[in-house]
Backbone as CSV, one residue per row, in Angstrom:
resi,resn,N_x,N_y,N_z,CA_x,CA_y,CA_z,C_x,C_y,C_z
1,MET,141.408,49.536,117.208,142.326,48.756,118.050,142.541,49.468,119.385
2,ILE,142.503,48.712,120.469,142.749,49.265,121.789,144.251,49.262,122.063
3,ARG,144.778,50.449,122.310,146.210,50.592,122.592,146.492,50.954,124.048
4,HIS,145.459,51.410,124.761,145.665,51.908,126.111,144.627,51.304,127.055
5,LEU,145.101,50.673,128.126,144.237,50.047,129.114,144.285,50.879,130.397
6,ILE,143.114,51.357,130.825,143.019,52.198,132.015,142.251,51.414,133.073
7,TYR,142.891,51.186,134.203,142.323,50.338,135.242,141.871,51.169,136.446
8,ASP,140.729,50.806,137.007,140.406,51.218,138.366,141.423,50.525,139.283
9,PHE,141.577,51.019,140.511,142.563,50.408,141.413,141.926,49.452,142.421
10,ASP,141.092,49.987,143.314,140.501,49.159,144.365,139.454,48.215,143.786
11,GLY,139.667,46.925,143.990,138.745,45.940,143.451,139.059,45.520,142.030
12,THR,140.096,46.109,141.441,140.492,45.747,140.080,141.970,45.378,140.027
13,ILE,142.833,46.295,140.440,144.254,45.980,140.592,144.494,45.343,141.957
14,SER,143.937,45.964,142.990,144.153,45.527,144.376,142.901,44.872,144.955
15,ASP,143.115,43.814,145.721,142.021,43.161,146.449,141.787,43.948,147.737
16,SER,141.222,45.149,147.590,141.162,46.135,148.669,140.008,45.934,149.646
17,TYR,138.915,45.343,149.206,137.699,45.381,150.005,137.821,44.724,151.378
18,PRO,138.518,43.594,151.530,138.666,43.047,152.882,139.374,44.018,153.836
19,ILE,140.331,44.778,153.331,141.006,45.767,154.169,140.069,46.934,154.449
20,PHE,139.244,47.294,153.480,138.257,48.356,153.707,137.305,47.978,154.837
21,VAL,136.919,46.708,154.907,136.049,46.257,155.997,136.751,46.468,157.334
22,ARG,138.028,46.117,157.396,138.811,46.325,158.614,138.867,47.806,158.983
23,ILE,139.047,48.655,157.984,139.120,50.095,158.223,137.800,50.624,158.789
24,VAL,136.678,50.149,158.265,135.372,50.575,158.781,135.264,50.231,160.270
25,HIS,135.713,49.034,160.651,135.687,48.658,162.054,136.580,49.574,162.889
26,ASP,137.750,49.911,162.369,138.674,50.779,163.101,138.079,52.172,163.321
27,ILE,137.472,52.708,162.281,136.885,54.043,162.397,135.703,54.017,163.357
28,ALA,134.898,52.970,163.287,133.768,52.841,164.208,134.257,52.821,165.656
29,LYS,135.328,52.083,165.907,135.889,52.022,167.255,136.376,53.401,167.695
30,ASP,137.044,54.126,166.794,137.565,55.456,167.121,136.447,56.423,167.519
31,PHE,135.295,56.306,166.845,134.196,57.239,167.092,133.136,56.672,168.036
32,GLY,133.392,55.500,168.607,132.448,54.922,169.549,131.166,54.438,168.920
33,VAL,131.233,54.017,167.664,130.054,53.523,166.946,130.030,51.997,167.005
34,VAL,128.890,51.441,167.335,128.729,49.993,167.371,128.370,49.496,165.965
35,VAL,129.169,48.593,165.437,128.909,48.031,164.108,127.863,46.937,164.239
36,LYS,126.690,47.175,163.692,125.583,46.233,163.821,125.437,45.329,162.595
37,HIS,126.327,45.488,161.647,126.240,44.714,160.411,127.355,43.674,160.362
38,SER,127.094,42.587,159.677,128.120,41.567,159.483,129.159,42.078,158.490
39,ASP,130.304,41.434,158.474,131.326,41.818,157.506,130.828,41.633,156.075
40,GLU,129.996,40.623,155.863,129.436,40.403,154.527,128.539,41.566,154.105
41,GLU,127.763,42.084,155.060,126.910,43.237,154.756,127.742,44.489,154.507
42,LEU,128.798,44.667,155.298,129.693,45.812,155.067,130.328,45.716,153.688
43,LEU,130.769,44.529,153.325,131.380,44.334,152.010,130.401,44.656,150.904
44,ASP,129.160,44.213,151.052,128.150,44.467,150.030,127.937,45.959,149.824
45,ARG,127.965,46.725,150.906,127.795,48.175,150.789,129.050,48.837,150.234
46,LEU,130.221,48.306,150.606,131.469,48.862,150.086,131.572,48.675,148.577
47,LEU,130.934,47.620,148.071,130.951,47.394,146.627,130.167,48.462,145.875
48,ILE,129.324,49.198,146.595,128.680,50.382,146.008,129.666,51.534,146.095
49,ASN,130.007,51.929,147.306,131.091,52.878,147.567,131.240,53.019,149.086
50,VAL,132.309,53.684,149.507,132.590,53.834,150.931,131.485,54.638,151.618
51,LYS,130.998,55.667,150.949,129.944,56.495,151.529,128.700,55.673,151.813
52,ALA,128.306,54.821,150.881,127.113,53.995,151.058,127.271,53.031,152.229
53,CYS,128.496,52.659,152.522,128.747,51.773,153.648,128.688,52.517,154.973
54,MET,129.323,53.673,155.038,129.534,54.335,156.318,128.448,55.336,156.707
55,GLU,127.794,55.944,155.732,126.818,56.990,156.054,125.658,56.479,156.905
56,PRO,125.109,55.291,156.633,123.985,54.820,157.457,124.372,54.490,158.898
57,MET,125.671,54.462,159.199,126.113,54.090,160.541,126.097,55.277,161.501
58,ASN,125.759,56.459,160.982,125.569,57.656,161.816,126.789,57.981,162.683
59,PHE,127.923,58.146,162.047,129.127,58.544,162.766,128.943,59.963,163.324
60,PRO,129.380,60.213,164.565,129.247,61.550,165.173,130.355,62.484,164.696
61,CYS,130.404,62.690,163.396,131.425,63.547,162.811,130.930,64.013,161.450
62,THR,131.652,64.944,160.858,131.287,65.422,159.533,131.725,64.407,158.478
63,PRO,131.119,64.439,157.291,131.578,63.562,156.218,133.067,63.743,155.921
64,ARG,133.556,64.985,156.028,134.972,65.240,155.785,135.844,64.539,156.830
65,GLU,135.452,64.617,158.077,136.216,63.959,159.139,136.197,62.442,158.958
66,ARG,135.065,61.927,158.548,134.950,60.486,158.291,135.865,60.069,157.140
67,ALA,135.886,60.883,156.088,136.745,60.591,154.945,138.220,60.662,155.330
68,GLU,138.579,61.661,156.125,139.969,61.797,156.546,140.404,60.617,157.411
69,ALA,139.483,60.111,158.225,139.793,58.922,159.031,140.044,57.724,158.129
70,PHE,139.251,57.596,157.080,139.430,56.481,156.140,140.780,56.593,155.451
71,TRP,141.131,57.799,154.994,142.424,58.000,154.327,143.583,57.713,155.275
72,HIS,143.401,58.087,156.550,144.447,57.822,157.542,144.746,56.332,157.618
73,TYR,143.704,55.520,157.686,143.924,54.084,157.809,144.421,53.464,156.503
74,GLN,144.024,54.019,155.376,144.579,53.547,154.109,146.097,53.707,154.109
75,LYS,146.559,54.859,154.553,148.000,55.111,154.610,148.676,54.213,155.643
76,LEU,148.003,54.006,156.782,148.572,53.175,157.830,148.739,51.732,157.371
77,TYR,147.780,51.244,156.596,147.789,49.843,156.185,148.287,49.639,154.757
78,TYR,148.965,50.621,154.177,149.230,50.539,152.736,150.012,49.283,152.347
79,LYS,150.825,48.758,153.237,151.591,47.556,152.905,150.729,46.291,152.918
80,ASP,149.533,46.398,153.482,148.637,45.236,153.533,147.819,45.065,152.257
81,PHE,147.783,46.083,151.421,147.039,45.993,150.161,147.837,45.142,149.178
82,LYS,147.199,44.118,148.649,147.875,43.192,147.743,147.173,43.177,146.380
83,PRO,147.922,42.937,145.323,147.277,42.824,144.011,146.592,41.477,143.856
84,PHE,145.608,41.413,142.981,145.066,40.114,142.615,146.181,39.303,141.950
85,PRO,146.256,38.007,142.187,147.390,37.208,141.706,147.633,37.286,140.204
86,GLU,146.561,37.473,139.432,146.706,37.455,137.965,147.148,38.798,137.384
87,ILE,147.120,39.848,138.203,147.280,41.192,137.645,148.642,41.417,137.006
88,GLU,149.706,41.002,137.657,151.030,41.291,137.098,151.204,40.670,135.719
89,SER,150.742,39.450,135.535,150.881,38.815,134.222,150.033,39.516,133.175
90,ILE,148.875,40.046,133.568,148.030,40.807,132.640,148.739,42.083,132.195
91,LEU,149.327,42.779,133.168,150.057,44.006,132.840,151.238,43.703,131.928
92,GLN,151.947,42.625,132.216,153.082,42.215,131.377,152.607,41.867,129.968
93,LYS,151.495,41.145,129.878,150.969,40.758,128.570,150.597,41.979,127.749
94,ALA,149.916,42.930,128.398,149.519,44.145,127.679,150.729,44.838,127.077
95,ILE,151.785,44.966,127.855,152.997,45.634,127.367,153.633,44.826,126.243
96,SER,153.635,43.499,126.370,154.215,42.661,125.320,153.453,42.778,124.008
97,LEU,152.167,43.138,124.107,151.334,43.322,122.909,151.410,44.744,122.370
98,GLY,152.266,45.565,122.961,152.426,46.940,122.496,151.427,47.919,123.078
99,LYS,150.692,47.497,124.113,149.725,48.374,124.761,150.362,49.033,125.990
100,LYS,149.705,50.084,126.483,150.168,50.765,127.682,149.096,50.706,128.766
101,ASN,149.554,50.684,130.010,148.670,50.584,131.169,148.619,51.905,131.936
102,TYR,147.430,52.234,132.438,147.219,53.449,133.242,146.266,53.104,134.386
103,ILE,146.205,53.982,135.375,145.257,53.834,136.477,144.471,55.119,136.654
104,TYR,143.154,54.975,136.889,142.317,56.085,137.338,141.542,55.595,138.549
105,THR,141.820,56.184,139.714,141.243,55.719,140.966,140.675,56.858,141.789
106,HIS,139.673,56.539,142.606,139.138,57.497,143.577,139.969,57.528,144.858
107,SER,140.928,56.615,145.000,141.816,56.659,146.156,142.847,57.769,145.963
108,GLY,143.517,58.122,147.069,144.474,59.222,147.028,145.866,58.781,146.590
109,ASP,146.833,59.672,146.817,148.196,59.423,146.348,148.887,58.280,147.072
110,VAL,148.273,57.743,148.142,148.824,56.564,148.782,148.921,55.400,147.792
111,VAL,148.165,55.474,146.711,148.215,54.442,145.669,149.635,54.289,145.117
112,PHE,150.381,55.374,145.035,151.754,55.281,144.534,152.607,54.424,145.462
113,ASP,152.423,54.583,146.774,153.149,53.759,147.737,152.697,52.306,147.647
114,MET,151.395,52.104,147.454,150.883,50.746,147.337,151.467,50.035,146.120
115,LEU,151.481,50.736,144.990,152.007,50.134,143.765,153.482,49.777,143.909
116,LYS,154.237,50.674,144.546,155.663,50.400,144.755,155.844,49.196,145.667
117,ASN,155.054,49.120,146.728,155.138,47.987,147.650,154.748,46.677,146.973
118,MET,153.810,46.754,146.021,153.376,45.571,145.280,154.372,45.170,144.186
119,GLY,155.295,46.058,143.866,156.228,45.795,142.777,155.622,46.014,141.405
120,LEU,154.553,46.829,141.346,153.840,47.040,140.088,154.041,48.432,139.513
121,ASP,154.752,49.301,140.205,154.830,50.703,139.784,155.441,50.875,138.401
122,GLY,156.303,49.958,137.990,156.952,50.095,136.699,156.100,49.717,135.502
123,TYR,154.899,49.197,135.746,154.046,48.746,134.644,153.105,49.834,134.119
124,PHE,153.055,50.984,134.774,152.058,51.998,134.422,152.704,53.245,133.828
125,SER,152.108,53.708,132.727,152.589,54.917,132.054,152.018,56.182,132.668
126,GLY,150.944,56.069,133.459,150.336,57.224,134.105,149.323,56.785,135.138
127,VAL,149.178,57.589,136.203,148.234,57.293,137.284,147.512,58.579,137.663
128,ILE,146.175,58.530,137.683,145.359,59.663,138.125,144.659,59.252,139.415
129,THR,144.880,60.021,140.494,144.255,59.727,141.781,143.275,60.833,142.156
130,ALA,142.605,60.635,143.286,141.646,61.626,143.775,142.321,62.940,144.135
131,ALA,143.629,62.907,144.344,144.356,64.131,144.708,144.277,65.195,143.612
132,LYS,143.974,64.779,142.394,143.835,65.743,141.296,142.562,66.576,141.425
133,GLY,141.605,66.103,142.208,140.401,66.883,142.478,139.344,66.861,141.396
134,PHE,139.385,65.904,140.502,138.375,65.828,139.446,137.047,65.320,140.005
135,PRO,135.935,65.656,139.353,134.654,65.051,139.739,134.766,63.528,139.661
136,GLN,134.058,62.843,140.551,134.178,61.397,140.598,133.477,60.732,139.410
137,LYS,133.844,59.477,139.159,133.174,58.676,138.144,131.675,58.636,138.456
138,PRO,130.823,58.641,137.459,131.092,58.414,136.041,131.430,59.669,135.230
139,ALA,131.738,60.780,135.898,132.168,61.969,135.151,133.434,61.637,134.359
140,PRO,133.560,62.161,133.149,134.693,61.800,132.296,135.915,62.691,132.468
141,ASP,135.837,63.703,133.342,136.865,64.744,133.394,138.279,64.193,133.577
142,ALA,138.454,63.287,134.517,139.790,62.756,134.783,140.317,61.962,133.589
143,LEU,139.442,61.214,132.943,139.869,60.434,131.781,140.221,61.345,130.604
144,LEU,139.475,62.405,130.439,139.799,63.356,129.375,141.128,64.051,129.666
145,TYR,141.382,64.341,130.937,142.674,64.905,131.341,143.797,63.921,131.035
146,LEU,143.562,62.641,131.336,144.559,61.608,131.045,144.875,61.565,129.558
147,CYS,143.831,61.616,128.740,144.022,61.605,127.288,144.818,62.816,126.820
148,ASN,144.484,63.975,127.349,145.170,65.199,126.954,146.632,65.181,127.398
149,THR,146.874,64.697,128.609,148.231,64.688,129.166,149.146,63.735,128.422
150,TYR,148.624,62.566,128.078,149.458,61.533,127.454,149.193,61.369,125.959
151,GLN,148.404,62.305,125.398,148.123,62.296,123.966,147.507,60.963,123.513
152,LEU,146.449,60.575,124.190,145.737,59.343,123.868,144.477,59.657,123.088
153,SER,144.139,58.791,122.155,142.865,58.893,121.447,141.830,58.073,122.216
154,PRO,140.713,58.686,122.656,139.734,57.943,123.452,139.271,56.648,122.798
155,GLU,139.130,56.647,121.469,138.647,55.434,120.802,139.672,54.298,120.861
156,GLU,140.893,54.585,121.283,141.917,53.555,121.438,142.105,53.150,122.909
157,CYS,141.180,53.594,123.767,141.293,53.342,125.204,140.181,52.425,125.700
158,LEU,140.514,51.602,126.681,139.541,50.750,127.363,139.623,51.026,128.855
159,MET,138.491,51.427,129.469,138.413,51.642,130.909,137.914,50.366,131.564
160,ILE,138.698,49.842,132.515,138.422,48.550,133.145,138.160,48.754,134.635
161,GLY,137.049,48.220,135.132,136.769,48.358,136.558,135.733,47.373,137.039
162,ASP,135.532,47.352,138.360,134.621,46.385,138.966,133.251,46.967,139.271
163,ARG,133.019,48.237,138.902,131.713,48.865,139.140,131.221,49.540,137.863
164,ASP,129.908,49.721,137.778,129.339,50.329,136.578,129.844,51.754,136.362
165,ILE,130.197,52.463,137.452,130.678,53.836,137.283,131.995,53.877,136.514
166,ASP,132.768,52.788,136.564,134.031,52.748,135.828,133.775,52.712,134.321
167,THR,132.915,51.801,133.895,132.655,51.692,132.462,131.873,52.893,131.948
168,ARG,130.970,53.442,132.780,130.221,54.621,132.342,131.127,55.831,132.211
169,ALA,132.121,55.948,133.102,133.094,57.030,132.976,133.850,56.894,131.655
170,GLY,134.243,55.663,131.336,134.929,55.433,130.070,134.063,55.798,128.875
171,ASN,132.827,55.325,128.875,131.913,55.650,127.777,131.679,57.142,127.656
172,ASN,131.548,57.824,128.803,131.330,59.268,128.782,132.528,60.030,128.222
173,ALA,133.700,59.397,128.271,134.909,60.012,127.713,135.162,59.562,126.278
174,GLY,134.238,58.777,125.713,134.406,58.308,124.340,135.223,57.034,124.235
175,MET,135.365,56.316,125.354,136.146,55.083,125.387,135.233,53.861,125.452
176,LYS,135.820,52.698,125.248,135.139,51.447,125.518,135.246,51.156,127.012
177,GLY,134.338,50.321,127.514,134.360,49.952,128.922,134.352,48.448,129.095
178,CYS,135.067,47.981,130.124,135.084,46.557,130.459,134.762,46.418,131.942
179,LEU,133.667,45.729,132.262,133.234,45.541,133.639,133.644,44.166,134.134
180,TRP,134.396,44.137,135.241,134.724,42.872,135.902,133.662,42.615,136.951
181,ASP,132.706,41.778,136.629,131.561,41.515,137.504,131.840,40.291,138.364
182,ALA,132.833,40.392,139.245,133.264,39.247,140.040,132.201,38.782,141.026
183,TYR,131.340,39.697,141.474,130.336,39.363,142.478,128.942,39.192,141.871
184,SER,128.836,39.139,140.559,127.556,38.943,139.857,126.512,39.964,140.285
185,ARG,126.922,41.215,140.365,126.017,42.283,140.759,125.368,42.966,139.559
186,TYR,125.877,42.687,138.364,125.449,43.463,137.199,124.938,42.567,136.074
187,SER,124.121,41.592,136.411,123.650,40.648,135.398,122.835,41.330,134.307
188,ASP,122.143,42.417,134.636,121.312,43.101,133.653,121.969,44.361,133.088
189,TYR,123.236,44.560,133.415,123.925,45.780,132.995,124.601,45.556,131.646
190,ASP,124.337,46.445,130.718,124.886,46.324,129.365,126.107,47.217,129.224
191,THR,127.200,46.650,128.779,128.421,47.412,128.546,129.177,46.779,127.394
192,ASP,130.277,47.404,126.987,130.999,46.924,125.807,131.563,45.526,126.016
193,TYR,132.188,45.331,127.162,132.752,44.026,127.514,132.428,43.747,128.972
194,LYS,132.148,42.477,129.261,131.894,42.068,130.640,132.637,40.773,130.892
195,ILE,133.369,40.720,132.005,134.127,39.525,132.345,133.740,39.082,133.750
196,ARG,133.948,37.809,134.044,133.696,37.279,135.379,134.994,36.975,136.115
197,THR,136.081,36.788,135.351,137.376,36.453,135.952,138.471,37.270,135.273
198,LEU,139.596,37.381,135.959,140.731,38.086,135.360,141.375,37.260,134.246
199,GLN,141.183,35.956,134.279,141.648,35.138,133.155,140.936,35.550,131.868
200,GLU,139.653,35.918,131.991,138.911,36.385,130.823,139.462,37.721,130.336
201,LEU,139.893,38.568,131.262,140.502,39.838,130.853,141.807,39.585,130.120
202,SER,142.594,38.650,130.605,143.850,38.304,129.945,143.613,37.861,128.516
203,ALA,142.578,37.053,128.307,142.247,36.602,126.955,141.707,37.747,126.103
204,LEU,140.927,38.630,126.739,140.309,39.739,125.995,141.353,40.669,125.400
205,ILE,142.376,40.999,126.172,143.325,42.000,125.681,144.127,41.504,124.475
206,GLU,144.091,40.213,124.231,144.746,39.686,123.041,143.928,39.913,121.784
207,THR,142.629,40.212,121.946,141.723,40.275,120.778,141.275,41.670,120.434
208,ILE,141.571,42.639,121.262,141.034,43.994,121.033,142.130,44.958,120.567
């Protein structure tokens, strides 16, 4: 039985990618880089990760400076990040079924401000952000830390996210994985559970 639901944040709890596209434009303007790609192309690369989107644009700065610029704009725009409309009811349903909700994200501690602004901060029993310094997904380190900190059994946990690295991180930690394939990018990807809509996730948590 699954007792603990662990969610990725960007693209799973929050509809972050449109704001990420805006941030890429802002950083390009700051560094004098001409954006030669359409917003659709930027979005497609962001669905891989931020590095895959920005590295080919040849910013005249170090990767660290580029990352710090991205974090700066995340903090500046934190009130613009909104949850997917179905998320609050899913979180409420999980709690009503006796389950607990957690977050594991590659974003920084600004996520705490975002959750508070969204009115969702009270639904989570624990949040792990990039500020902890763990290796990124699909490494299991952060999830194993979460289990140790909150005394969770991995076999009772489900890692939910919109990218394959989310479910692979869960599997590597001994958990089940659920991939939200909203953009149909993973038709050939095999995982424990795969959903196309958040309504399907709502139905799933009633059965596991």
